[in-house]
C-alpha positions as protocol buffer text, in pm:
chain_id: "A"
residue {
  index: 1
  type: UNK
  ca { x: 17000 y: 18833 z: -13744 }
}
residue {
  index: 2
  type: UNK
  ca { x: 17201 y: 18861 z: -13419 }
}
residue {
  index: 3
  type: UNK
  ca { x: 17213 y: 18494 z: -13345 }
}
residue {
  index: 4
  type: UNK
  ca { x: 17337 y: 18444 z: -13717 }
}
residue {
  index: 5
  type: UNK
  ca { x: 17611 y: 18706 z: -13671 }
}
residue {
  index: 6
  type: UNK
  ca { x: 17711 y: 18537 z: -13341 }
}
residue {
  index: 7
  type: UNK
  ca { x: 17736 y: 18191 z: -13484 }
}
residue {
  index: 8
  type: UNK
  ca { x: 17945 y: 18340 z: -13793 }
}
residue {
  index: 9
  type: UNK
  ca { x: 18185 y: 18518 z: -13545 }
}
residue {
  index: 10
  type: UNK
  ca { x: 18251 y: 18201 z: -13355 }
}
residue {
  index: 11
  type: UNK
  ca { x: 18328 y: 18015 z: -13671 }
}
residue {
  index: 12
  type: UNK
  ca { x: 18567 y: 18287 z: -13768 }
}
residue {
  index: 13
  type: UNK
  ca { x: 18745 y: 18276 z: -13415 }
}
residue {
  index: 14
  type: UNK
  ca { x: 18780 y: 17900 z: -13459 }
}
residue {
  index: 15
  type: UNK
  ca { x: 18913 y: 17938 z: -13819 }
}
residue {
  index: 16
  type: UNK
  ca { x: 19170 y: 18183 z: -13678 }
}
residue {
  index: 17
  type: UNK
  ca { x: 19270 y: 17988 z: -13400 }
}
residue {
  index: 18
  type: UNK
  ca { x: 19327 y: 17693 z: -13608 }
}
residue {
  index: 19
  type: UNK
  ca { x: 19552 y: 17902 z: -13826 }
}
residue {
  index: 20
  type: UNK
  ca { x: 19743 y: 18037 z: -13553 }
}
residue {
  index: 21
  type: UNK
  ca { x: 19806 y: 17668 z: -13418 }
}
residue {
  index: 22
  type: UNK
  ca { x: 19902 y: 17550 z: -13791 }
}
residue {
  index: 23
  type: UNK
  ca { x: 20153 y: 17844 z: -13785 }
}
residue {
  index: 24
  type: UNK
  ca { x: 20289 y: 17749 z: -13459 }
}
residue {
  index: 25
  type: UNK
  ca { x: 20333 y: 17391 z: -13537 }
}
residue {
  index: 26
  type: UNK
  ca { x: 20509 y: 17481 z: -13870 }
}
residue {
  index: 27
  type: UNK
  ca { x: 20750 y: 17710 z: -13700 }
}
residue {
  index: 28
  type: UNK
  ca { x: 20835 y: 17468 z: -13420 }
}
residue {
  index: 29
  type: UNK
  ca { x: 20893 y: 17185 z: -13677 }
}
residue {
  index: 30
  type: UNK
  ca { x: 21134 y: 17433 z: -13873 }
}
residue {
  index: 31
  type: UNK
  ca { x: 21327 y: 17502 z: -13549 }
}
residue {
  index: 32
  type: UNK
  ca { x: 21338 y: 17160 z: -13423 }
}
residue {
  index: 33
  type: UNK
  ca { x: 21455 y: 17030 z: -13721 }
}
residue {
  index: 34
  type: UNK
  ca { x: 21726 y: 17296 z: -13792 }
}
residue {
  index: 35
  type: UNK
  ca { x: 21846 y: 17358 z: -13428 }
}
residue {
  index: 36
  type: UNK
  ca { x: 21727 y: 17048 z: -13232 }
}
residue {
  index: 37
  type: UNK
  ca { x: 21505 y: 17025 z: -12918 }
}
residue {
  index: 38
  type: UNK
  ca { x: 21723 y: 17183 z: -12651 }
}
residue {
  index: 39
  type: UNK
  ca { x: 21822 y: 17483 z: -12843 }
}
residue {
  index: 40
  type: UNK
  ca { x: 21477 y: 17572 z: -12959 }
}
residue {
  index: 41
  type: UNK
  ca { x: 21291 y: 17799 z: -12710 }
}
residue {
  index: 42
  type: UNK
  ca { x: 20925 y: 17881 z: -12700 }
}
residue {
  index: 43
  type: UNK
  ca { x: 21018 y: 18242 z: -12748 }
}
residue {
  index: 44
  type: UNK
  ca { x: 21192 y: 18158 z: -13069 }
}
residue {
  index: 45
  type: UNK
  ca { x: 20884 y: 17942 z: -13185 }
}
residue {
  index: 46
  type: UNK
  ca { x: 20650 y: 18231 z: -13093 }
}
residue {
  index: 47
  type: UNK
  ca { x: 20881 y: 18480 z: -13283 }
}
residue {
  index: 48
  type: UNK
  ca { x: 20863 y: 18288 z: -13613 }
}
residue {
  index: 49
  type: UNK
  ca { x: 20499 y: 18200 z: -13586 }
}
residue {
  index: 50
  type: UNK
  ca { x: 20417 y: 18568 z: -13507 }
}
residue {
  index: 51
  type: UNK
  ca { x: 20229 y: 18486 z: -13167 }
}
residue {
  index: 52
  type: UNK
  ca { x: 20301 y: 18528 z: -12805 }
}
residue {
  index: 53
  type: UNK
  ca { x: 20498 y: 18276 z: -12619 }
}
residue {
  index: 54
  type: UNK
  ca { x: 20208 y: 18292 z: -12346 }
}
residue {
  index: 55
  type: UNK
  ca { x: 19964 y: 18154 z: -12643 }
}
residue {
  index: 56
  type: UNK
  ca { x: 20186 y: 17892 z: -12693 }
}
residue {
  index: 57
  type: UNK
  ca { x: 20208 y: 17767 z: -12336 }
}
residue {
  index: 58
  type: UNK
  ca { x: 19826 y: 17827 z: -12322 }
}
residue {
  index: 59
  type: UNK
  ca { x: 19767 y: 17608 z: -12620 }
}
residue {
  index: 60
  type: UNK
  ca { x: 20012 y: 17335 z: -12575 }
}
residue {
  index: 61
  type: UNK
  ca { x: 20131 y: 17329 z: -12224 }
}
residue {
  index: 62
  type: UNK
  ca { x: 20496 y: 17238 z: -12253 }
}
residue {
  index: 63
  type: UNK
  ca { x: 20760 y: 17221 z: -12536 }
}
residue {
  index: 64
  type: UNK
  ca { x: 20752 y: 16848 z: -12523 }
}
residue {
  index: 65
  type: UNK
  ca { x: 20382 y: 16866 z: -12598 }
}
residue {
  index: 66
  type: UNK
  ca { x: 20433 y: 17105 z: -12868 }
}
residue {
  index: 67
  type: UNK
  ca { x: 20703 y: 16840 z: -13013 }
}
residue {
  index: 68
  type: UNK
  ca { x: 20405 y: 16564 z: -13004 }
}
residue {
  index: 69
  type: UNK
  ca { x: 20179 y: 16810 z: -13175 }
}
residue {
  index: 70
  type: UNK
  ca { x: 20431 y: 16850 z: -13464 }
}
residue {
  index: 71
  type: UNK
  ca { x: 20490 y: 16473 z: -13486 }
}
residue {
  index: 72
  type: UNK
  ca { x: 20100 y: 16434 z: -13516 }
}
residue {
  index: 73
  type: UNK
  ca { x: 20076 y: 16676 z: -13800 }
}
residue {
  index: 74
  type: UNK
  ca { x: 20390 y: 16557 z: -13986 }
}
residue {
  index: 75
  type: UNK
  ca { x: 20281 y: 16203 z: -13956 }
}
residue {
  index: 76
  type: UNK
  ca { x: 19929 y: 16265 z: -14087 }
}
residue {
  index: 77
  type: UNK
  ca { x: 20058 y: 16527 z: -14355 }
}
residue {
  index: 78
  type: UNK
  ca { x: 19774 y: 16785 z: -14242 }
}
residue {
  index: 79
  type: UNK
  ca { x: 19608 y: 16904 z: -13937 }
}
residue {
  index: 80
  type: UNK
  ca { x: 19251 y: 16781 z: -14040 }
}
residue {
  index: 81
  type: UNK
  ca { x: 19073 y: 16631 z: -13727 }
}
residue {
  index: 82
  type: UNK
  ca { x: 19014 y: 16302 z: -13893 }
}
residue {
  index: 83
  type: UNK
  ca { x: 19161 y: 15980 z: -13713 }
}
residue {
  index: 84
  type: UNK
  ca { x: 19406 y: 15760 z: -13932 }
}
residue {
  index: 85
  type: UNK
  ca { x: 19166 y: 15482 z: -13894 }
}
residue {
  index: 86
  type: UNK
  ca { x: 18909 y: 15680 z: -14083 }
}
residue {
  index: 87
  type: UNK
  ca { x: 19119 y: 15803 z: -14371 }
}
residue {
  index: 88
  type: UNK
  ca { x: 19067 y: 15688 z: -14726 }
}
residue {
  index: 89
  type: UNK
  ca { x: 19408 y: 15497 z: -14751 }
}
residue {
  index: 90
  type: UNK
  ca { x: 19282 y: 15308 z: -14429 }
}
residue {
  index: 91
  type: UNK
  ca { x: 18932 y: 15220 z: -14577 }
}
residue {
  index: 92
  type: UNK
  ca { x: 19126 y: 15103 z: -14896 }
}
residue {
  index: 93
  type: UNK
  ca { x: 19340 y: 14854 z: -14674 }
}
residue {
  index: 94
  type: UNK
  ca { x: 19040 y: 14725 z: -14539 }
}
residue {
  index: 95
  type: UNK
  ca { x: 18855 y: 14678 z: -14853 }
}
residue {
  index: 96
  type: UNK
  ca { x: 19140 y: 14502 z: -15029 }
}
residue {
  index: 97
  type: UNK
  ca { x: 19082 y: 14111 z: -15032 }
}
residue {
  index: 98
  type: UNK
  ca { x: 19428 y: 14000 z: -15067 }
}
residue {
  index: 99
  type: UNK
  ca { x: 19635 y: 14016 z: -14762 }
}
residue {
  index: 100
  type: UNK
  ca { x: 19976 y: 14080 z: -14939 }
}
residue {
  index: 101
  type: UNK
  ca { x: 19835 y: 14371 z: -15105 }
}
residue {
  index: 102
  type: UNK
  ca { x: 19686 y: 14496 z: -14795 }
}
residue {
  index: 103
  type: UNK
  ca { x: 20041 y: 14511 z: -14665 }
}
residue {
  index: 104
  type: UNK
  ca { x: 20188 y: 14658 z: -14965 }
}
residue {
  index: 105
  type: UNK
  ca { x: 19905 y: 14943 z: -14943 }
}
residue {
  index: 106
  type: UNK
  ca { x: 19987 y: 14993 z: -14582 }
}
residue {
  index: 107
  type: UNK
  ca { x: 20371 y: 15021 z: -14653 }
}
residue {
  index: 108
  type: UNK
  ca { x: 20336 y: 15264 z: -14954 }
}
residue {
  index: 109
  type: UNK
  ca { x: 20143 y: 15488 z: -14708 }
}
residue {
  index: 110
  type: UNK
  ca { x: 20400 y: 15416 z: -14430 }
}
residue {
  index: 111
  type: UNK
  ca { x: 20700 y: 15513 z: -14640 }
}
residue {
  index: 112
  type: UNK
  ca { x: 20531 y: 15853 z: -14697 }
}
residue {
  index: 113
  type: UNK
  ca { x: 20464 y: 15923 z: -14343 }
}
residue {
  index: 114
  type: UNK
  ca { x: 20824 y: 15808 z: -14224 }
}
residue {
  index: 115
  type: UNK
  ca { x: 20972 y: 16036 z: -14489 }
}
residue {
  index: 116
  type: UNK
  ca { x: 20785 y: 16344 z: -14343 }
}
residue {
  index: 117
  type: UNK
  ca { x: 20815 y: 16230 z: -13973 }
}
residue {
  index: 118
  type: UNK
  ca { x: 21155 y: 16040 z: -13920 }
}
residue {
  index: 119
  type: UNK
  ca { x: 21353 y: 16345 z: -13826 }
}
residue {
  index: 120
  type: UNK
  ca { x: 21096 y: 16469 z: -13540 }
}
residue {
  index: 121
  type: UNK
  ca { x: 21081 y: 16107 z: -13418 }
}
residue {
  index: 122
  type: UNK
  ca { x: 21444 y: 16083 z: -13385 }
}
residue {
  index: 123
  type: UNK
  ca { x: 21466 y: 16423 z: -13201 }
}
residue {
  index: 124
  type: UNK
  ca { x: 21201 y: 16303 z: -12957 }
}
residue {
  index: 125
  type: UNK
  ca { x: 21359 y: 15964 z: -12915 }
}
residue {
  index: 126
  type: UNK
  ca { x: 21728 y: 16108 z: -12868 }
}
residue {
  index: 127
  type: UNK
  ca { x: 21627 y: 16404 z: -12684 }
}
residue {
  index: 128
  type: UNK
  ca { x: 21476 y: 16191 z: -12405 }
}
residue {
  index: 129
  type: UNK
  ca { x: 21828 y: 16125 z: -12286 }
}
residue {
  index: 130
  type: UNK
  ca { x: 21885 y: 16483 z: -12229 }
}
residue {
  index: 131
  type: UNK
  ca { x: 21542 y: 16631 z: -12140 }
}
residue {
  index: 132
  type: UNK
  ca { x: 21323 y: 16431 z: -11901 }
}
residue {
  index: 133
  type: UNK
  ca { x: 21007 y: 16596 z: -12049 }
}
residue {
  index: 134
  type: UNK
  ca { x: 21051 y: 16425 z: -12386 }
}
residue {
  index: 135
  type: UNK
  ca { x: 21081 y: 16078 z: -12204 }
}
residue {
  index: 136
  type: UNK
  ca { x: 20698 y: 16057 z: -12161 }
}
residue {
  index: 137
  type: UNK
  ca { x: 20623 y: 16167 z: -12520 }
}
residue {
  index: 138
  type: UNK
  ca { x: 20862 y: 15897 z: -12674 }
}
residue {
  index: 139
  type: UNK
  ca { x: 20687 y: 15640 z: -12448 }
}
residue {
  index: 140
  type: UNK
  ca { x: 20369 y: 15781 z: -12591 }
}
residue {
  index: 141
  type: UNK
  ca { x: 20477 y: 15731 z: -12947 }
}
residue {
  index: 142
  type: UNK
  ca { x: 20587 y: 15371 z: -12892 }
}
residue {
  index: 143
  type: UNK
  ca { x: 20232 y: 15293 z: -12717 }
}
residue {
  index: 144
  type: UNK
  ca { x: 20045 y: 15447 z: -12992 }
}
residue {
  index: 145
  type: UNK
  ca { x: 20261 y: 15260 z: -13265 }
}
residue {
  index: 146
  type: UNK
  ca { x: 20183 y: 14939 z: -13085 }
}
residue {
  index: 147
  type: UNK
  ca { x: 19803 y: 15008 z: -13038 }
}
residue {
  index: 148
  type: UNK
  ca { x: 19770 y: 15090 z: -13422 }
}
residue {
  index: 149
  type: UNK
  ca { x: 19963 y: 14787 z: -13509 }
}
residue {
  index: 150
  type: UNK
  ca { x: 19757 y: 14557 z: -13290 }
}
residue {
  index: 151
  type: UNK
  ca { x: 19472 y: 14684 z: -13500 }
}
residue {
  index: 152
  type: UNK
  ca { x: 19616 y: 14619 z: -13794 }
}
residue {
  index: 153
  type: UNK
  ca { x: 19740 y: 14289 z: -13706 }
}
residue {
  index: 154
  type: UNK
  ca { x: 19379 y: 14164 z: -13581 }
}
residue {
  index: 155
  type: UNK
  ca { x: 19265 y: 14294 z: -13921 }
}
residue {
  index: 156
  type: UNK
  ca { x: 19528 y: 14074 z: -14123 }
}
residue {
  index: 157
  type: UNK
  ca { x: 19467 y: 13787 z: -13901 }
}
residue {
  index: 158
  type: UNK
  ca { x: 19098 y: 13793 z: -13962 }
}
residue {
  index: 159
  type: UNK
  ca { x: 19161 y: 13776 z: -14323 }
}
residue {
  index: 160
  type: UNK
  ca { x: 19247 y: 13403 z: -14271 }
}
residue {
  index: 161
  type: UNK
  ca { x: 19562 y: 13436 z: -14504 }
}
residue {
  index: 162
  type: UNK
  ca { x: 19836 y: 13440 z: -14243 }
}
residue {
  index: 163
  type: UNK
  ca { x: 20018 y: 13173 z: -14146 }
}
residue {
  index: 164
  type: UNK
  ca { x: 19813 y: 12915 z: -13903 }
}
residue {
  index: 165
  type: UNK
  ca { x: 20041 y: 12967 z: -13615 }
}
residue {
  index: 166
  type: UNK
  ca { x: 20059 y: 13348 z: -13620 }
}
residue {
  index: 167
  type: UNK
  ca { x: 19851 y: 13519 z: -13319 }
}
residue {
  index: 168
  type: UNK
  ca { x: 19747 y: 13882 z: -13320 }
}
residue {
  index: 169
  type: UNK
  ca { x: 20019 y: 13939 z: -13059 }
}
residue {
  index: 170
  type: UNK
  ca { x: 20291 y: 13792 z: -13280 }
}
residue {
  index: 171
  type: UNK
  ca { x: 20174 y: 13971 z: -13580 }
}
residue {
  index: 172
  type: UNK
  ca { x: 20143 y: 14307 z: -13379 }
}
residue {
  index: 173
  type: UNK
  ca { x: 20510 y: 14257 z: -13258 }
}
residue {
  index: 174
  type: UNK
  ca { x: 20647 y: 14191 z: -13609 }
}
residue {
  index: 175
  type: UNK
  ca { x: 20463 y: 14504 z: -13746 }
}
residue {
  index: 176
  type: UNK
  ca { x: 20569 y: 14722 z: -13468 }
}
residue {
  index: 177
  type: UNK
  ca { x: 20924 y: 14606 z: -13511 }
}
residue {
  index: 178
  type: UNK
  ca { x: 20937 y: 14656 z: -13880 }
}
residue {
  index: 179
  type: UNK
  ca { x: 20774 y: 15020 z: -13910 }
}
residue {
  index: 180
  type: UNK
  ca { x: 21019 y: 15139 z: -13619 }
}
residue {
  index: 181
  type: UNK
  ca { x: 21190 y: 15449 z: -13727 }
}
residue {
  index: 182
  type: UNK
  ca { x: 21526 y: 15300 z: -13650 }
}
residue {
  index: 183
  type: UNK
  ca { x: 21496 y: 15080 z: -13955 }
}
residue {
  index: 184
  type: UNK
  ca { x: 21409 y: 15378 z: -14173 }
}
residue {
  index: 185
  type: UNK
  ca { x: 21714 y: 15575 z: -14029 }
}
residue {
  index: 186
  type: UNK
  ca { x: 21959 y: 15286 z: -14093 }
}
residue {
  index: 187
  type: UNK
  ca { x: 21851 y: 15176 z: -14435 }
}
residue {
  index: 188
  type: UNK
  ca { x: 21734 y: 15528 z: -14577 }
}
residue {
  index: 189
  type: UNK
  ca { x: 21905 y: 15803 z: -14390 }
}
residue {
  index: 190
  type: UNK
  ca { x: 22248 y: 15617 z: -14320 }
}
residue {
  index: 191
  type: UNK
  ca { x: 22260 y: 15361 z: -14608 }
}
residue {
  index: 192
  type: UNK
  ca { x: 22123 y: 15597 z: -14868 }
}
residue {
  index: 193
  type: UNK
  ca { x: 21840 y: 15342 z: -14994 }
}
residue {
  index: 194
  type: UNK
  ca { x: 21575 y: 15493 z: -15196 }
}
residue {
  index: 195
  type: UNK
  ca { x: 21216 y: 15517 z: -15062 }
}
residue {
  index: 196
  type: UNK
  ca { x: 21126 y: 15252 z: -15332 }
}
residue {
  index: 197
  type: UNK
  ca { x: 21380 y: 15019 z: -15243 }
}
residue {
  index: 198
  type: UNK
  ca { x: 21295 y: 15052 z: -14872 }
}
residue {
  index: 199
  type: UNK
  ca { x: 20913 y: 15013 z: -14925 }
}
residue {
  index: 200
  type: UNK
  ca { x: 20981 y: 14709 z: -15157 }
}
residue {
  index: 201
  type: UNK
  ca { x: 21212 y: 14543 z: -14892 }
}
residue {
  index: 202
  type: UNK
  ca { x: 20968 y: 14639 z: -14599 }
}
residue {
  index: 203
  type: UNK
  ca { x: 20681 y: 14497 z: -14798 }
}
residue {
  index: 204
  type: UNK
  ca { x: 20866 y: 14166 z: -14868 }
}
residue {
  index: 205
  type: UNK
  ca { x: 20996 y: 14125 z: -14498 }
}
residue {
  index: 206
  type: UNK
  ca { x: 20648 y: 14176 z: -14337 }
}
residue {
  index: 207
  type: UNK
  ca { x: 20469 y: 13944 z: -14607 }
}
residue {
  index: 208
  type: UNK
  ca { x: 20737 y: 13668 z: -14550 }
}
residue {
  index: 209
  type: UNK
  ca { x: 20712 y: 13675 z: -14194 }
}
residue {
  index: 210
  type: UNK
  ca { x: 20335 y: 13668 z: -14140 }
}
residue {
  index: 211
  type: UNK
  ca { x: 20159 y: 13537 z: -14477 }
}
residue {
  index: 212
  type: UNK
  ca { x: 20101 y: 13188 z: -14560 }
}
residue {
  index: 213
  type: UNK
  ca { x: 20246 y: 13012 z: -14876 }
}
residue {
  index: 214
  type: UNK
  ca { x: 19916 y: 12995 z: -15022 }
}
residue {
  index: 215
  type: UNK
  ca { x: 19825 y: 13364 z: -15003 }
}
residue {
  index: 216
  type: UNK
  ca { x: 19892 y: 13548 z: -15339 }
}
residue {
  index: 217
  type: UNK
  ca { x: 20249 y: 13635 z: -15410 }
}
residue {
  index: 218
  type: UNK
  ca { x: 20288 y: 14002 z: -15524 }
}
residue {
  index: 219
  type: UNK
  ca { x: 20434 y: 14035 z: -15838 }
}
């Protein structure tokens, strides 16, 4: 019985730690988006989350690392420890036989992720000019984006439905560029495009850039 109790207590402590981490990330997101990176202090985040500043430093290390954690959560839409590559929407893209529909499915998910994460991405991008600690965080975001798009590009090329001259590297570069937060910022945040219009344009732009004329046209 003692062993069972110890296992139960450990599980409870992990759940409590996860709740506290979730509260810290939520508090940091609110303050980053309302006050900006520089004006937001770890003390203010701790006060809003109901934890100690020391525990935040212990759990995240730096304010820049906390900003990266906020980005990761808003990008995924939750804090579940499930990689994007293993999530249902990614499996649906892999299972879809038509390359243009693969791209449309990807863009559908992308638009939702950008709606959640754009302001945090922009904060990190612009903040790196004023805070050196964010420079590495921004470079990490770019590197992770390229790695993800290289995987997707390889999958698209292997479908055999892209233009014959398109290499994995070129497809990755096209995808990496088209999903940049800068396009979302210009068209949605500044020009006022609806998410539907933006998604339709992005799907068409990627498809027309990569797909052969023989691949199925989306209705």
